[in-house]
N, C-alpha and C positions, 0 to 999 in steps of 0.2 A: 854749236848746234844746240837747239832748244828741244827738250823732250816735253811732250804734252803732259800736263799734270791733271789728273782727274780728282775732283773734290766735290763734295756736296755742300752747296752754300748753306750757311747756318740760318735757321729760321729764328731771327732775333726776336720778333714779337712773341713766339712761343717760349723762348728762353726766359724772357721777362715775365710772361704769364706764369711759368713754372715757379719762378722765384717769388712772385706775389702770392701764389697759392701756397707756397712754403712758409709764408709769414713775413716776407719782406714788404716794405713799402717802396714806392718810387723814390722818395727822398733817401731812404736807407740804402737802396741799391746805388744811387748816385754817389752818396758819401763814401761807400766802400770802394768804388772804382775811380773816384776822383773826377767826376763830371757833374755838371748842373742837372737837376731833375728834368729840366726842359729837354735836355739831350736824350735822356732815357725815354721820355714821351715821344720824341721824334723817331727813335728807333722802333718804338712799339706801334705808333699810329701812322707814320708817314712813309714807311718803307725806306727810310734812310739807314744806311749801314754805318757802323762805327769805324773809326780809323783803327788800324791794326792794333796799336797798343791798348786802346780802350776795349776793343773786342776781345783781346787776350785776357784782360782783367775780368771782363764779364764772363768769359768762358770758365776761368778759374773759380770765380764766385759760384757759378752754376754747378761746377763739378764738386766743389766742397759742400755746398748746400744740399745737393741731391745725392751726394755720396755715389757719384757715377764717374766713369772714365770719360775723357773728352770725346772718344769715338762714339759715344752714345748720345751726344748732344743733338737736340732736334734739328733736322735739316729740311730744306725745302723739297728735296726729292725723296727722302726717307719718311714714309708715313707709317705710323704705328697703327696696326689694324685694331679696330675696336674689339673689345672682348665680346665674344659671342656667348649667349647663355645656353647652357646645356639643360636638357630636360632631365630631371632627376626623379627618382622614385620618392613617393611621399612616405615619410616615416614619422612616428610619434614616439617621443620619449616620455614615459610616464614615471614620474618619481614617486608616485603614491602607490603604484602597483608592483613593487619589487624590481624597479628599474628595467622593466621589459621594453623591448623595442618592437613596435607593431608596424606592419605595412598597411596599405589602404584597406585590405580585406580583414584587418584586425587579427592577422596571423602573427604569433610571436616569433621574432627572428632569432631569439636566444634559446628558445625551447627546442 
């Protein structure tokens, strides 16, 4: 009897983009996992998925480079919400006036 296994497919183009953003080049990624650079480009641009062993090596490289666990690897179903900006109060730090912190109405927050 086979039990269904649920998994989130890895977002390979995002994994490669993370590595490039982290300072790797396509040739350096390829050299580290033992595939030609054209293979990395295929995974990134053409929707081709790596064979299991190559994929595992790429996952390990990503985990080490990003200092993350493998369960945080980008997936096609798990989207990271963009950070939302919060409105904050305006403050001014004046180093010439006794290190006072003023709000928008020029009221001293330390006094």
